[in-house]
Each structure stands twice: as C-alpha cells, then as structure tokens.
C-alpha positions, -999 to 999 in steps of 0.1 A, spaced: 452 -311 -31 485 -294 -39 485 -271 -69 511 -291 -88 491 -322 -84 459 -304 -94 475 -292 -126 489 -326 -135 456 -342 -128 438 -317 -149 461 -325 -179 453 -362 -174 416 -355 -172 418 -333 -203 435 -361 -222 408 -386 -211 380 -365 -226 364 -379 -258 377 -367 -292 408 -351 -278 439 -341 -298 469 -345 -275 490 -319 -294 461 -294 -294 454 -300 -257 491 -296 -248 493 -263 -268 461 -250 -251 474 -258 -217 508 -241 -224 490 -210 -239 466 -207 -210 491 -216 -183 464 -233 -163 451 -268 -170 424 -267 -143 405 -238 -158 408 -253 -193 393 -286 -180 364 -267 -164 358 -248 -196 358 -279 -218 336 -300 -194 310 -273 -190 307 -266 -227 270 -265 -233 275 -269 -271 295 -301 -268 284 -329 -291 289 -354 -263 282 -337 -230 298 -353 -200 279 -365 -169 308 -358 -146 318 -325 -131 352 -310 -136 360 -317 -99 350 -353 -102 372 -358 -132 401 -339 -115 397 -361 -83 397 -393 -104 428 -383 -123 446 -372 -91 438 -405 -75 452 -424 -104 484 -402 -104 489 -408 -67 483 -445 -70 509 -448 -98 537 -429 -78 564 -452 -65 563 -454 -27 598 -438 -24 585 -406 -42 554 -404 -20 574 -407 13 601 -383 1 628 -409 1 654 -415 -26 650 -440 -53 
C-alpha cells in the first residue's frame, strides 16, 4: 500500500475508534506527523477502557479498502474528471 494511502487510511481508522474527539485526533496527527504510528499506539493501549479486538493492521486495511472503494473510477485510473 502506498504511504499516502496508508496515512489517509490511518486517519480514517483513528476517527472510527470509540470515544474519539475529531479535533484532538487531528491535532495529534499533525503534531506527530504520522497517523499510522498514532493508530498503532492507540489500538495497543493496554489501559484502554474498551480494548479493541482488531489489530492496527486490520483497521488500516479496512479503512484503506473503504477509501479505495469510494474513489471515483477516473481518479483510480489516472484519468481526468
């Protein structure tokens, strides 16, 4: 998966986590500069009130799949729109 898609998918996955504040998540991603590592940190938090059954990679793959599915055909094929 291309790095740009990985980062976008990680942001989507982060925003899908329970009890998420969109502004705080956006600020954390901007401050860190890497949404993938933030996702891994938040998902593997052993002290979380609601631990997740899914791995960071599974959440990332699901979000990436949704992003790709939502792209217009012209953008995926590189054509103009």
